[in-house]
N, C-alpha and C positions, 0 to 999 in steps of 0.2 A: 454589461457594465462591468470596469477593470480599476484594481489600484498595482500602480509598479512605482517600486521605490528600491532601491540597492539598498540604502542606509536603515534598514528594520522596516518593520510595519507591525504597530503594536495596537490592539484593541482591548484600550483598557477595562478596566473592575465594573464599571458604570456605565459604557459604550454601546452602542447598539445598531442595528443596521436592516431597514426594511426594505430589501430589495425586490421588483417586481420583475427582476430577470436573471438570466445566469449571470453569475458573479465569478471572478476570478482577479488572486490576488499575489503578486508576485515581486522578489526581490532579484528579478532578473535584472539585467544591463537593456536588453532589447523583446520585442514582442512581435513575431511576425505572424500577420492576420490570414488564415487561407491559405497559407502557404504561396502565396504572390511572391516572393523574396522582396517582402517590403518589410523592413526592421523600424518600426516605432523605438526610436531610443529612448532613456527614459535621461540624459541627459546630451544637450547638443540638437541642434536643428532636425526638424523633421517636415516632411510635406503631408498637411493633414487632409489633404485631398485623398488621398491612398489608404487615409483609419478607417476602413470598414471590417465589417464581418466576425469573426469567431477568433481569439486567438488559438494558433497550431504550432507553435514554436516557441520556444522561449533562451532566450542567448545568457549565458555568465561569463564578462568577459574580466571578472575578478577571480583572484584564486581563493578567495574566501566569502561567498557568500552570506548575506545576512541571515537574519531569522526571522519568522511571524511568529508571531504569539498573539494568540484568544483569549482573553478573560473576561471578553463579554458576553452578549447576545447578539449573535449574527441569526438573521431571519428570511428564508427565502420561500414562496409559494412552492408549492410540495411539486409543481413540476417543473422546477430549475435547479441546478447544482450551483455549489460553492467548489471551487476547483483551486491546486493551486500544486505546479512545480514540487516534486520531491526533492530538488535541492534546494529549495529556500525553505527549508525545516530545520 
């Protein structure tokens, strides 16, 4: 599962996520999946039939990427990961 929003991502004080799979959050403008050179765009037209696999690259097409703020309770099962690109913090 993933969330993409170039205009910030905020998990408020009373928010919670209970996700049974790996989770990725990004403020990038596009995500590449499995290095297949298909860029899923946060804005614009996408070919959703290519939207398979795991995020492998993130593109930041804006000069000042937004922030990810976590004031809530994010919970994943022990075998899963929460990832975010360094540029989005």
